[in-house]
C-alpha positions as CSV (number, residue, x, y, z in Angstrom):
1,X,0.2,0.2,-0.1
2,X,2.9,2.2,0.8
3,X,4.6,2.1,-2.5
4,X,1.2,2.3,-4.5
5,X,0.5,5.7,-2.6
6,X,4.0,6.8,-3.2
7,X,3.6,6.2,-6.6
8,X,0.0,8.1,-6.6
9,X,1.7,11.1,-5.2
10,X,4.4,11.2,-7.6
11,X,2.2,11.3,-10.3
12,X,0.2,14.1,-8.9
13,X,3.6,16.1,-8.6
14,X,4.3,15.3,-12.2
15,X,7.2,13.0,-11.2
16,X,6.4,10.0,-12.9
17,X,4.5,9.8,-16.5
18,X,2.4,6.8,-17.5
19,X,3.6,4.3,-20.1
20,X,3.0,5.3,-23.8
21,X,0.2,3.7,-25.7
22,X,0.7,0.7,-28.1
23,X,3.7,-0.4,-26.4
24,X,2.7,-4.4,-25.8
25,X,5.8,-6.2,-24.6
26,X,5.8,-8.0,-28.1
27,X,6.2,-4.8,-29.9
28,X,9.4,-4.0,-28.3
29,X,12.7,-4.6,-29.9
30,X,16.3,-4.3,-28.4
31,X,18.5,-3.0,-31.3
32,X,21.3,-5.6,-31.8
33,X,19.8,-8.1,-29.5
34,X,20.0,-11.9,-31.0
35,X,17.5,-13.1,-28.7
36,X,14.8,-11.5,-26.5
37,X,11.9,-12.6,-24.3
38,X,9.4,-9.8,-23.6
39,X,6.9,-10.2,-20.5
40,X,4.3,-7.8,-18.7
41,X,4.7,-8.6,-14.7
42,X,2.6,-7.4,-11.9
43,X,6.0,-6.6,-9.8
44,X,9.2,-5.9,-11.3
45,X,10.9,-5.8,-8.0
46,X,12.4,-9.2,-6.2
47,X,8.9,-9.5,-4.3
48,X,7.4,-10.6,-7.6
49,X,10.1,-11.9,-9.7
50,X,11.2,-14.4,-7.2
51,X,8.1,-16.3,-7.5
52,X,7.6,-15.9,-11.5
53,X,11.3,-16.8,-12.2
54,X,12.4,-13.3,-13.7
55,X,15.2,-13.3,-11.2
56,X,17.7,-15.6,-9.5
57,X,18.2,-15.1,-5.8
58,X,21.6,-17.1,-6.1
59,X,23.0,-14.1,-8.0
60,X,22.4,-11.6,-5.2
61,X,23.2,-14.0,-2.2
62,X,25.6,-12.0,0.1
63,X,25.2,-8.7,-1.4
64,X,22.6,-7.3,1.6
65,X,22.0,-7.3,5.0
66,X,19.0,-9.2,6.4
67,X,17.8,-5.6,7.9
68,X,17.6,-4.3,4.3
69,X,14.0,-3.1,3.8
70,X,13.0,-2.8,-0.1
71,X,9.7,-1.7,-1.8
72,X,7.3,-4.1,-3.8
73,X,4.5,-3.6,-6.0
74,X,6.0,-2.1,-9.5
75,X,4.0,-3.2,-12.6
76,X,5.9,-3.0,-15.8
77,X,7.5,-4.8,-18.5
78,X,10.7,-7.1,-18.3
79,X,12.8,-7.8,-21.4
80,X,15.5,-10.9,-21.0
81,X,17.8,-11.7,-23.7
82,X,21.3,-11.6,-25.1
83,X,23.6,-9.9,-27.6
84,X,25.4,-11.9,-30.0
85,X,28.3,-13.5,-28.5
86,X,30.9,-16.7,-28.8
87,X,31.2,-17.5,-25.0
88,X,28.9,-19.4,-23.0
89,X,29.5,-19.2,-19.1
90,X,25.9,-17.9,-18.0
91,X,23.6,-20.6,-18.0
92,X,20.8,-18.4,-16.9
93,X,17.5,-19.7,-18.5
94,X,19.3,-22.7,-19.8
95,X,20.7,-20.4,-22.7
96,X,24.3,-21.2,-22.0
97,X,25.0,-17.7,-23.9
98,X,27.1,-14.7,-22.3
99,X,26.0,-11.0,-23.1
100,X,22.6,-11.5,-21.3
101,X,20.8,-8.7,-20.0
102,X,17.8,-7.7,-18.1
103,X,15.5,-4.4,-18.8
104,X,12.8,-3.4,-16.6
105,X,10.4,-0.6,-17.7
106,X,8.1,0.5,-15.0
107,X,4.4,1.4,-16.0
108,X,4.9,4.6,-14.1
109,X,8.2,6.4,-15.2
110,X,10.0,9.2,-14.0
111,X,11.8,9.8,-17.0
112,X,15.3,8.3,-16.0
113,X,17.4,5.2,-16.7
114,X,19.5,3.6,-14.1
115,X,22.5,1.1,-15.8
116,X,24.2,-1.6,-14.0
117,X,26.7,-4.2,-14.7
118,X,27.3,-7.3,-12.5
119,X,29.5,-7.3,-9.6
120,X,32.4,-9.8,-9.2
121,X,32.0,-12.8,-12.0
122,X,28.0,-12.9,-11.3
123,X,25.3,-12.6,-13.8
124,X,22.5,-9.8,-14.8
125,X,20.5,-10.5,-11.8
126,X,23.1,-9.5,-9.3
127,X,22.0,-6.1,-8.6
128,X,18.5,-7.1,-8.2
129,X,18.0,-6.6,-4.7
130,X,20.4,-4.0,-3.8
131,X,19.8,-1.6,-6.6
132,X,16.8,-2.7,-9.0
133,X,13.8,-2.7,-6.3
134,X,14.8,0.8,-4.8
135,X,15.4,2.4,-8.4
136,X,12.1,0.9,-9.7
137,X,9.8,2.2,-6.8
138,X,11.4,5.7,-7.7
139,X,10.3,5.4,-11.2
140,X,13.3,4.8,-13.0
141,X,13.9,2.3,-15.5
142,X,16.7,-0.5,-15.1
143,X,19.1,-2.2,-17.2
144,X,22.0,-4.7,-16.2
145,X,24.5,-6.9,-18.0
146,X,26.5,-9.8,-17.2
147,X,29.3,-8.1,-18.9
148,X,30.0,-10.8,-21.5
149,X,31.5,-13.2,-19.4
150,X,31.0,-14.7,-15.8
151,X,31.9,-17.3,-13.4
152,X,35.5,-17.7,-12.5
153,X,36.3,-19.1,-15.7
154,X,35.7,-15.4,-17.2
155,X,39.0,-15.2,-18.1
156,X,39.0,-18.1,-20.8
157,X,37.0,-15.4,-22.9
158,X,38.9,-13.1,-25.6
159,X,41.9,-13.7,-27.7
160,X,44.7,-12.0,-25.5
161,X,45.3,-10.9,-22.1
162,X,42.9,-8.2,-20.5
163,X,40.5,-8.9,-23.5
164,X,37.6,-10.4,-21.3
165,X,37.6,-7.3,-18.9
166,X,37.7,-5.0,-21.9
167,X,34.6,-6.6,-23.0
168,X,33.0,-5.8,-19.8
169,X,32.9,-1.9,-20.7
170,X,32.1,-2.7,-24.3
171,X,29.0,-4.5,-23.3
172,X,28.1,-1.8,-20.8
173,X,28.2,0.7,-23.8
174,X,26.2,-1.6,-25.8
175,X,23.3,-2.1,-23.4
176,X,23.1,1.6,-22.5
177,X,22.7,2.7,-26.2
178,X,20.0,-0.1,-26.7
179,X,18.3,0.8,-23.9
180,X,17.8,4.2,-24.5
181,X,16.2,3.1,-27.8
182,X,13.8,0.8,-26.1
183,X,12.9,3.6,-23.5
184,X,11.8,5.8,-26.8
185,X,9.8,2.9,-27.9
186,X,8.0,2.3,-24.4
187,X,7.5,5.8,-23.5
188,X,7.9,7.8,-26.8
189,X,10.6,9.6,-25.6
190,X,14.3,9.0,-24.8
191,X,15.3,9.3,-20.9
192,X,15.8,13.0,-19.6
193,X,18.3,11.4,-17.2
194,X,20.7,8.4,-17.5
195,X,22.7,7.5,-14.2
196,X,25.2,4.2,-13.8
197,X,25.3,2.3,-10.5
198,X,27.5,-0.3,-9.7
199,X,29.3,-2.3,-6.7
200,X,32.9,-3.8,-7.1
201,X,33.4,-4.8,-10.6
202,X,30.3,-3.1,-11.0
203,X,31.7,0.0,-9.7
204,X,34.8,0.0,-11.9
205,X,32.4,-0.1,-14.6
206,X,30.8,3.1,-13.3
207,X,34.3,5.1,-13.2
208,X,35.1,3.7,-16.9
209,X,32.3,4.7,-18.5
210,X,32.3,8.0,-16.9
211,X,36.0,8.6,-17.8
212,X,35.6,7.4,-21.5
213,X,31.9,7.3,-22.4
214,X,30.7,10.2,-20.5
215,X,28.2,11.5,-23.2
216,X,25.9,8.6,-22.5
217,X,25.3,9.4,-19.0
218,X,24.4,12.4,-16.5
219,X,26.3,10.7,-13.7
220,X,27.2,7.8,-11.2
221,X,27.3,5.7,-8.2
222,X,30.2,3.7,-7.4
223,X,30.6,1.8,-4.4
224,X,33.9,-0.3,-3.5
225,X,34.7,-0.2,-7.2
226,X,37.6,-2.2,-8.5
227,X,40.8,0.0,-9.2
228,X,43.0,-1.2,-12.0
229,X,46.2,1.0,-12.6
230,X,49.1,0.3,-14.7
231,X,51.8,1.6,-12.4
232,X,49.7,1.9,-9.0
233,X,48.1,-0.6,-6.9
234,X,45.6,-3.0,-8.2
235,X,44.5,-6.8,-7.4
236,X,47.8,-8.1,-8.6
237,X,49.9,-6.1,-6.2
238,X,48.2,-6.2,-2.7
239,X,46.4,-9.7,-2.8
240,X,49.9,-11.5,-3.3
241,X,51.3,-9.3,-0.8
242,X,48.4,-10.2,1.6
243,X,48.6,-13.9,0.6
244,X,52.3,-14.2,1.6
245,X,51.6,-12.8,4.8
246,X,48.7,-14.4,6.5
247,X,48.6,-16.0,8.8
248,X,51.6,-15.8,10.5
249,X,52.3,-12.1,9.8
250,X,49.5,-9.7,10.6
251,X,51.8,-6.9,10.1
252,X,52.4,-8.1,6.6
253,X,48.7,-7.8,5.9
254,X,48.3,-4.6,7.2
255,X,51.2,-3.4,5.1
256,X,49.6,-4.9,1.9
257,X,46.5,-2.4,2.7
258,X,44.1,-4.1,5.0
259,X,43.1,-1.8,7.7
260,X,43.5,-2.3,11.6
261,X,40.5,-3.2,12.8
262,X,39.5,-5.6,9.9
263,X,41.3,-8.7,11.1
264,X,38.2,-10.8,11.9
265,X,37.3,-10.4,8.3
266,X,40.4,-11.9,7.3
267,X,39.7,-15.7,7.7
268,X,36.8,-15.6,5.8
269,X,38.3,-13.6,2.9
270,X,41.5,-15.7,3.0
271,X,39.4,-18.9,2.7
272,X,36.8,-17.6,-0.1
273,X,38.5,-15.0,-2.0
274,X,42.1,-13.7,-1.4
275,X,43.6,-17.0,-3.6
276,X,40.6,-17.3,-5.9
277,X,40.6,-13.7,-7.1
278,X,44.4,-13.5,-7.4
279,X,44.8,-16.4,-9.3
280,X,41.8,-15.8,-11.7
281,X,43.0,-12.1,-12.5
282,X,46.5,-13.7,-13.0
283,X,45.0,-16.1,-15.7
284,X,43.3,-12.8,-17.1
285,X,46.3,-10.6,-17.1
286,X,49.1,-12.7,-17.1
287,X,48.3,-16.4,-18.8
288,X,51.6,-17.8,-18.7
289,X,52.1,-17.4,-15.0
290,X,51.7,-20.9,-13.7
291,X,53.2,-20.5,-10.0
292,X,51.6,-19.6,-6.6
293,X,49.2,-16.7,-6.6
294,X,50.9,-15.6,-3.2
295,X,54.4,-15.6,-5.0
296,X,53.4,-13.3,-8.1
297,X,55.5,-10.3,-8.6
298,X,53.3,-7.8,-10.6
299,X,56.4,-5.3,-11.4
300,X,58.7,-8.1,-12.2
301,X,56.1,-9.8,-14.6
302,X,55.1,-6.5,-15.9
303,X,51.5,-7.4,-17.6
304,X,51.3,-3.6,-18.0
305,X,50.0,-4.1,-21.7
306,X,47.0,-5.9,-20.4
307,X,46.3,-3.6,-17.6
308,X,46.6,-0.8,-19.8
309,X,43.5,-2.3,-22.0
310,X,41.2,-1.5,-18.9
311,X,43.2,0.9,-16.6
312,X,41.4,4.0,-14.9
313,X,42.8,7.2,-15.1
314,X,40.4,9.5,-13.1
315,X,39.5,11.8,-15.8
316,X,35.8,11.4,-15.2
317,X,33.5,13.7,-17.7
318,X,30.2,13.7,-15.3
319,X,29.2,13.9,-11.5
320,X,30.5,10.8,-9.9
321,X,29.7,9.9,-6.2
322,X,31.9,7.1,-4.9
323,X,31.6,5.5,-1.4
324,X,34.3,2.8,0.1
325,X,34.0,0.8,3.6
326,X,36.8,1.5,5.9
327,X,36.8,-2.2,6.8
328,X,36.7,-3.7,3.3
329,X,38.8,-6.8,3.7
330,X,38.5,-7.8,-0.1
331,X,39.4,-4.3,-1.9
332,X,41.0,-2.3,1.0
333,X,40.1,1.5,0.8
334,X,43.8,2.7,0.9
335,X,44.6,0.5,-2.2
336,X,41.6,1.4,-3.9
337,X,38.9,4.5,-3.6
338,X,41.5,6.7,-1.6
339,X,44.1,6.2,-4.6
340,X,41.2,6.6,-7.1
341,X,40.2,9.9,-5.2
342,X,43.7,11.4,-5.6
343,X,43.8,10.3,-9.6
344,X,40.2,12.0,-10.0
345,X,41.8,15.3,-8.1
346,X,40.0,18.6,-6.8
347,X,38.9,20.0,-10.5
348,X,36.7,17.1,-11.5
349,X,32.9,16.8,-10.6
350,X,33.6,14.2,-7.7
351,X,32.4,13.7,-4.1
352,X,33.8,10.6,-2.2
353,X,32.4,9.2,0.8
354,X,34.3,6.6,3.3
355,X,31.7,4.6,5.2
356,X,33.0,3.8,8.7
357,X,32.7,0.2,9.3
358,X,31.6,-0.8,5.7
359,X,32.8,-3.8,4.4
360,X,32.8,-5.3,1.1
361,X,29.7,-7.7,1.5
362,X,26.8,-6.4,3.3
363,X,26.0,-10.2,4.1
364,X,28.9,-10.0,6.5
365,X,26.9,-7.5,8.9
366,X,24.4,-10.2,10.0
367,X,27.7,-12.5,10.6
368,X,29.0,-9.9,12.8
369,X,26.3,-8.1,14.8
370,X,27.3,-4.5,16.0
371,X,30.7,-4.4,14.2
372,X,29.9,-3.4,10.8
373,X,27.7,-0.7,8.9
374,X,25.6,-1.7,5.7
375,X,26.6,-0.1,2.5
376,X,23.3,-0.4,0.7
377,X,21.7,2.2,2.6
378,X,24.2,5.0,1.9
379,X,24.4,3.9,-1.6
380,X,20.5,4.7,-1.9
381,X,21.1,8.0,0.0
382,X,23.9,8.8,-2.6
383,X,21.5,8.3,-5.7
384,X,19.1,10.9,-4.0
385,X,22.1,13.1,-3.7
386,X,23.2,12.7,-7.3
387,X,19.8,13.5,-8.5
388,X,19.6,17.0,-6.4
389,X,23.2,17.5,-7.7
390,X,22.5,17.0,-11.3
391,X,19.0,18.2,-11.1
392,X,16.2,15.8,-11.0
């Protein structure tokens, strides 16, 4: 009832507009898509899509705390499909085809579009609970891409080192352009505001798009985005250092960038992420390396050409809000967003918030009661701030 009242109030205020006429799901086309399934749904949020099979809860597991309160009751059209691609790591819908996407078009639209890419090596539904539900309730159209390759085997895609990650950026651009045309078909006009949002690898995508494809967007929100820098720090510098030090040398783990106070998070991240993450990105950037992930020496190996394909510069061209938790135990803040803020500098449209007690996965808030701060509420506040900053 609350959501229904909110939508009615927004309509009265002139913030939302009803969907255009003659836009039945089967009449919508996604430019460039090889396959498309369009469905009218009573509820585009996870409250409805879990039951209808239009999301995958496993894709967003662990990314939010149990205290997260989500809206529901947003009717509209969902488009699921894929663009032409030669890799097949994404098994959603039994398609066994990468470059899958989801597009959600609410019946009551505020004129805006939110673009996202999957965090980690997840698939196109990974942002459904943390981002899609909230922005749909505010009247935005929402789109997400699997980035063109998924799973810990993503590095097998591409013809050369760095190509799999470079494809991520291409897929975001491809979906953004196509989504704007779908919106024109559905509502009779293009979006007046296009924002990009994302977490972790999805946050990296926000940064890269605003640096390199700024004309497609009006701004972005990135939280805990992965930093790729040729000569500075990246996953291949601090993770091997931490692996060499853990568990016998806590000072060495701190020297790798993992902050004081995060020690209680190290066993989980060591067991589940540090070694796996180091290994798969070593395979992506430097596939000839066959040694132990802990022994990797980035500046001795010099995979600079591969990293340069995807490196960030800080030269954003549209407003960006970055958030990062001070207790991030996968992408330590001192080796990531602190450095990215320095790369952006004081003269570009950038706001940076260090979230005290925030960590990389909001699901860990439940595992450590009273010790961590969930990131998702701050991200949602950041979108509201971005709206006010750019102009609604």
